[in-house]
py3Dmol code that shows the C-alpha trace and the ligand (Angstrom):
import py3Dmol

protein = """\
ATOM      1  CA  MET A   1     105.157 163.647 231.492  1.00  0.00           C
ATOM      2  CA  VAL A   2     107.586 166.550 231.271  1.00  0.00           C
ATOM      3  CA  ASN A   3     110.278 164.377 232.802  1.00  0.00           C
ATOM      4  CA  PHE A   4     109.540 161.662 230.276  1.00  0.00           C
ATOM      5  CA  VAL A   5     109.994 164.123 227.386  1.00  0.00           C
ATOM      6  CA  LYS A   6     113.205 165.336 228.972  1.00  0.00           C
ATOM      7  CA  LEU A   7     114.469 161.787 229.280  1.00  0.00           C
ATOM      8  CA  ILE A   8     113.663 161.001 225.652  1.00  0.00           C
ATOM      9  CA  SER A   9     115.409 164.144 224.415  1.00  0.00           C
ATOM     10  CA  LEU A  10     118.450 163.276 226.524  1.00  0.00           C
ATOM     11  CA  ILE A  11     118.580 159.804 224.998  1.00  0.00           C
ATOM     12  CA  VAL A  12     118.207 161.250 221.497  1.00  0.00           C
ATOM     13  CA  ALA A  13     120.973 163.773 222.163  1.00  0.00           C
ATOM     14  CA  PHE A  14     123.191 160.984 223.432  1.00  0.00           C
ATOM     15  CA  PHE A  15     122.788 158.943 220.248  1.00  0.00           C
ATOM     16  CA  ILE A  16     123.282 161.974 218.038  1.00  0.00           C
ATOM     17  CA  SER A  17     126.559 162.722 219.787  1.00  0.00           C
ATOM     18  CA  ILE A  18     127.719 159.106 219.314  1.00  0.00           C
ATOM     19  CA  GLY A  19     126.783 159.377 215.624  1.00  0.00           C
ATOM     20  CA  LEU A  20     128.762 162.579 215.269  1.00  0.00           C
ATOM     21  CA  ASN A  21     131.759 160.995 216.948  1.00  0.00           C
ATOM     22  CA  ILE A  22     131.696 158.105 214.507  1.00  0.00           C
ATOM     23  CA  ALA A  23     131.309 160.480 211.569  1.00  0.00           C
ATOM     24  CA  ASN A  24     134.308 162.431 212.822  1.00  0.00           C
ATOM     25  CA  ALA A  25     136.355 159.334 213.543  1.00  0.00           C
ATOM     26  CA  HIS A  26     138.771 160.276 210.821  1.00  0.00           C
ATOM     27  CA  ASN A  27     139.069 163.869 211.797  1.00  0.00           C
ATOM     28  CA  HIS A  28     142.485 163.674 213.420  1.00  0.00           C
ATOM     29  CA  PHE A  29     144.571 165.571 210.900  1.00  0.00           C
ATOM     30  CA  PRO A  30     147.150 167.034 211.024  1.00  0.00           C
ATOM     31  CA  ILE A  31     149.366 164.017 211.522  1.00  0.00           C
ATOM     32  CA  THR A  32     152.292 164.923 213.757  1.00  0.00           C
ATOM     33  CA  THR A  33     155.538 163.216 214.657  1.00  0.00           C
ATOM     34  CA  VAL A  34     154.806 163.357 218.379  1.00  0.00           C
ATOM     35  CA  SER A  35     154.143 159.622 218.802  1.00  0.00           C
ATOM     36  CA  LYS A  36     157.261 157.470 218.456  1.00  0.00           C
ATOM     37  CA  LEU A  37     155.038 154.383 218.513  1.00  0.00           C
ATOM     38  CA  MET A  38     153.077 155.661 215.525  1.00  0.00           C
ATOM     39  CA  ILE A  39     156.309 156.308 213.624  1.00  0.00           C
ATOM     40  CA  GLU A  40     157.524 152.774 214.419  1.00  0.00           C
ATOM     41  CA  ARG A  41     154.242 151.296 213.185  1.00  0.00           C
ATOM     42  CA  GLY A  42     154.482 153.418 210.064  1.00  0.00           C
ATOM     43  CA  LYS A  43     158.005 152.194 209.403  1.00  0.00           C
ATOM     44  CA  ILE A  44     156.830 148.572 209.452  1.00  0.00           C
ATOM     45  CA  ALA A  45     153.902 149.283 207.121  1.00  0.00           C
ATOM     46  CA  TYR A  46     156.220 151.283 204.849  1.00  0.00           C
ATOM     47  CA  GLU A  47     158.803 148.515 204.686  1.00  0.00           C
ATOM     48  CA  ASN A  48     156.138 145.931 203.870  1.00  0.00           C
ATOM     49  CA  ASN A  49     154.335 147.919 201.197  1.00  0.00           C
ATOM     50  CA  CYS A  50     156.223 150.880 199.804  1.00  0.00           C
ATOM     51  CA  VAL A  51     159.922 150.172 199.919  1.00  0.00           C
ATOM     52  CA  SER A  52     160.028 148.314 196.591  1.00  0.00           C
ATOM     53  CA  CYS A  53     159.265 151.532 194.712  1.00  0.00           C
ATOM     54  CA  HIS A  54     159.970 154.426 197.066  1.00  0.00           C
ATOM     55  CA  MET A  55     163.137 152.753 198.354  1.00  0.00           C
ATOM     56  CA  ILE A  56     164.695 152.447 201.762  1.00  0.00           C
ATOM     57  CA  ASN A  57     165.090 155.801 203.525  1.00  0.00           C
ATOM     58  CA  LEU A  58     162.199 157.064 201.340  1.00  0.00           C
ATOM     59  CA  SER A  59     164.685 158.371 198.809  1.00  0.00           C
ATOM     60  CA  GLY A  60     162.587 157.463 195.745  1.00  0.00           C
ATOM     61  CA  ALA A  61     163.669 155.744 192.556  1.00  0.00           C
ATOM     62  CA  GLU A  62     167.000 156.673 191.050  1.00  0.00           C
ATOM     63  CA  ASN A  63     166.556 159.629 188.654  1.00  0.00           C
ATOM     64  CA  TRP A  64     162.955 159.805 189.799  1.00  0.00           C
ATOM     65  CA  LYS A  65     162.190 162.779 187.583  1.00  0.00           C
ATOM     66  CA  GLY A  66     162.650 160.636 184.513  1.00  0.00           C
ATOM     67  CA  VAL A  67     160.410 157.821 183.290  1.00  0.00           C
ATOM     68  CA  ASP A  68     160.606 154.043 183.384  1.00  0.00           C
ATOM     69  CA  SER A  69     161.485 151.919 180.386  1.00  0.00           C
ATOM     70  CA  ASP A  70     157.725 151.498 179.946  1.00  0.00           C
ATOM     71  CA  GLY A  71     157.111 155.243 179.939  1.00  0.00           C
ATOM     72  CA  HIS A  72     155.583 155.543 183.405  1.00  0.00           C
ATOM     73  CA  ARG A  73     156.705 158.020 185.985  1.00  0.00           C
ATOM     74  CA  LYS A  74     159.035 156.709 188.657  1.00  0.00           C
ATOM     75  CA  ALA A  75     158.368 156.716 192.383  1.00  0.00           C
ATOM     76  CA  PRO A  76     159.301 160.106 193.878  1.00  0.00           C
ATOM     77  CA  PRO A  77     161.103 160.478 197.210  1.00  0.00           C
ATOM     78  CA  LEU A  78     158.815 160.821 200.220  1.00  0.00           C
ATOM     79  CA  ASP A  79     161.580 162.109 202.494  1.00  0.00           C
ATOM     80  CA  GLY A  80     160.893 165.792 201.918  1.00  0.00           C
ATOM     81  CA  SER A  81     163.344 166.271 199.062  1.00  0.00           C
ATOM     82  CA  GLY A  82     160.529 165.987 196.509  1.00  0.00           C
ATOM     83  CA  HIS A  83     157.243 167.872 196.613  1.00  0.00           C
ATOM     84  CA  THR A  84     155.218 165.527 198.825  1.00  0.00           C
ATOM     85  CA  TRP A  85     155.175 168.084 201.628  1.00  0.00           C
ATOM     86  CA  HIS A  86     153.197 170.487 199.416  1.00  0.00           C
ATOM     87  CA  HIS A  87     150.129 168.254 199.792  1.00  0.00           C
ATOM     88  CA  ASP A  88     147.865 168.365 202.839  1.00  0.00           C
ATOM     89  CA  ASP A  89     147.241 165.239 204.926  1.00  0.00           C
ATOM     90  CA  LYS A  90     143.834 164.599 203.410  1.00  0.00           C
ATOM     91  CA  THR A  91     145.339 164.450 199.924  1.00  0.00           C
ATOM     92  CA  LEU A  92     148.294 162.305 200.994  1.00  0.00           C
ATOM     93  CA  HIS A  93     145.990 159.929 202.848  1.00  0.00           C
ATOM     94  CA  ALA A  94     143.788 159.628 199.744  1.00  0.00           C
ATOM     95  CA  ILE A  95     146.772 159.041 197.425  1.00  0.00           C
ATOM     96  CA  ILE A  96     147.923 156.169 199.643  1.00  0.00           C
ATOM     97  CA  LYS A  97     144.466 154.766 200.259  1.00  0.00           C
ATOM     98  CA  TYR A  98     142.994 154.954 196.774  1.00  0.00           C
ATOM     99  CA  GLY A  99     146.051 155.401 194.597  1.00  0.00           C
ATOM    100  CA  LEU A 100     146.199 158.078 191.954  1.00  0.00           C
ATOM    101  CA  ALA A 101     143.758 156.136 189.767  1.00  0.00           C
ATOM    102  CA  LYS A 102     140.807 157.378 191.804  1.00  0.00           C
ATOM    103  CA  LEU A 103     142.113 160.926 191.911  1.00  0.00           C
ATOM    104  CA  VAL A 104     143.484 161.420 188.405  1.00  0.00           C
ATOM    105  CA  LYS A 105     141.296 160.683 185.410  1.00  0.00           C
ATOM    106  CA  ASN A 106     142.633 157.922 183.128  1.00  0.00           C
ATOM    107  CA  TYR A 107     145.617 157.406 185.393  1.00  0.00           C
ATOM    108  CA  GLU A 108     147.901 154.676 184.102  1.00  0.00           C
ATOM    109  CA  GLY A 109     150.832 154.988 186.457  1.00  0.00           C
ATOM    110  CA  LYS A 110     152.032 152.694 189.188  1.00  0.00           C
ATOM    111  CA  MET A 111     150.839 154.346 192.359  1.00  0.00           C
ATOM    112  CA  ILE A 112     147.983 151.984 193.155  1.00  0.00           C
ATOM    113  CA  GLY A 113     145.898 152.244 196.320  1.00  0.00           C
ATOM    114  CA  PHE A 114     146.442 150.305 199.525  1.00  0.00           C
ATOM    115  CA  GLU A 115     142.824 150.318 200.643  1.00  0.00           C
ATOM    116  CA  ASP A 116     142.783 146.505 200.849  1.00  0.00           C
ATOM    117  CA  LYS A 117     146.073 146.212 202.700  1.00  0.00           C
ATOM    118  CA  LEU A 118     146.276 149.120 205.114  1.00  0.00           C
ATOM    119  CA  SER A 119     143.753 150.500 207.592  1.00  0.00           C
ATOM    120  CA  ASP A 120     143.258 154.271 207.910  1.00  0.00           C
ATOM    121  CA  LYS A 121     145.282 154.099 211.107  1.00  0.00           C
ATOM    122  CA  GLU A 122     148.171 152.361 209.370  1.00  0.00           C
ATOM    123  CA  ILE A 123     148.094 154.899 206.539  1.00  0.00           C
ATOM    124  CA  ASP A 124     148.271 157.695 209.108  1.00  0.00           C
ATOM    125  CA  SER A 125     151.225 155.941 210.753  1.00  0.00           C
ATOM    126  CA  VAL A 126     153.014 155.796 207.402  1.00  0.00           C
ATOM    127  CA  LEU A 127     152.383 159.539 207.069  1.00  0.00           C
ATOM    128  CA  ALA A 128     153.919 160.111 210.506  1.00  0.00           C
ATOM    129  CA  TYR A 129     156.898 157.991 209.459  1.00  0.00           C
ATOM    130  CA  MET A 130     157.309 160.003 206.240  1.00  0.00           C
ATOM    131  CA  LYS A 131     157.082 163.268 208.157  1.00  0.00           C
ATOM    132  CA  SER A 132     159.779 162.105 210.557  1.00  0.00           C
ATOM    133  CA  TYR A 133     162.170 162.476 207.602  1.00  0.00           C
ATOM    134  CA  TRP A 134     161.154 166.006 206.668  1.00  0.00           C
ATOM    135  CA  SER A 135     163.125 169.077 207.635  1.00  0.00           C
ATOM    136  CA  LYS A 136     161.634 171.221 210.384  1.00  0.00           C
ATOM    137  CA  GLU A 137     160.743 173.906 207.809  1.00  0.00           C
ATOM    138  CA  ASN A 138     158.947 171.508 205.466  1.00  0.00           C
ATOM    139  CA  TYR A 139     157.195 169.802 208.372  1.00  0.00           C
ATOM    140  CA  GLU A 140     155.911 173.051 209.799  1.00  0.00           C
ATOM    141  CA  TYR A 141     154.955 174.414 206.386  1.00  0.00           C
ATOM    142  CA  GLN A 142     152.919 171.281 205.668  1.00  0.00           C
ATOM    143  CA  LEU A 143     151.223 171.306 209.100  1.00  0.00           C
ATOM    144  CA  LYS A 144     149.749 174.698 208.253  1.00  0.00           C
ATOM    145  CA  LEU A 145     148.157 173.325 205.056  1.00  0.00           C
ATOM    146  CA  ASN A 146     145.838 171.191 207.132  1.00  0.00           C
TER     147      ASN A 146
END
"""
ligand_1 = """\
43
HEC
C 154.654 149.833 192.428
C 155.403 150.976 192.874
C 154.874 151.767 194.052
C 154.549 151.314 195.313
C 154.606 149.891 195.845
C 154.148 152.486 196.073
N 154.232 153.601 195.296
Fe 153.789 155.496 195.871
N 154.153 156.178 194.007
C 154.629 155.406 192.959
C 154.777 156.225 191.780
C 155.267 155.763 190.424
C 154.373 157.514 192.156
C 154.330 158.733 191.278
C 152.945 158.781 190.726
C 152.882 159.226 189.331
O 153.347 160.324 189.052
O 152.341 158.442 188.515
C 153.983 157.457 193.561
C 153.508 158.528 194.300
C 153.273 158.498 195.653
C 152.884 159.637 196.456
C 152.704 161.062 195.967
C 154.031 161.725 196.180
C 154.107 163.151 195.781
O 155.167 163.742 196.067
O 153.182 163.687 195.186
C 152.792 159.221 197.742
C 152.459 160.051 198.973
C 153.102 157.811 197.744
N 153.380 157.395 196.466
C 153.127 157.029 198.870
C 153.273 155.650 198.855
C 153.171 154.832 200.037
C 152.976 155.338 201.458
C 153.299 153.538 199.614
C 153.177 152.285 200.450
C 151.984 152.150 201.275
C 153.535 153.568 198.174
N 153.507 154.868 197.755
C 153.765 152.455 197.397
C 154.910 154.067 192.991
C 154.667 153.214 194.058
"""
view = py3Dmol.view(width=600, height=400)
view.addModel(protein, "pdb")
view.setStyle({"model": 0}, {"cartoon": {"style": "trace"}})
view.addModel(ligand_1, "xyz")
view.setStyle({"model": 1}, {"stick": {}})
view.zoomTo()
view.show()
């Protein structure tokens, strides 16, 4: 009987630990630039989805601090010359996944979310790719925010 109870509690503990692992599946911040493969994957996802606004080399729209002809803000650089590196990974991931519409009330700008196009893993790869452009100082500063 005692052994039976022990066995049941072991099984329960096993399933709880699996559950926790699934719940924590996205708990791998901070994103680093250690994996070259991840950076390469991020580059592909970036070129397919982001380059039209944030431009090649992540340099952002020309005169990005100004506004478009339709009054919307332009795409900022993601290469570390803007302020992107002041946001932690969770925020950056959410901006890319959901766009600013879900984060900023009544948002009318052009940064829409990529939830339907990119998996969490791909978004993280794009973050690694972006970080590969940042200076050592910015990169290390941002790592500590996480
Ligand atoms: C249609 C144009 C457009 C596309 C495509 C686009 N963005 Fe943006 N993005 C913007 C604009 C505009 C902003 C500035 C938001 C604002 O102020 O309204 C922005 C802001 C951001 C920010 C916040 C930057 C900061 O410094 O705060 C991140 C991060 C970002 N974009 C990443 C991406 C990534 C990654 C992709 C591709 C998966 C992407 N964007 C695709 C237009 C775009």
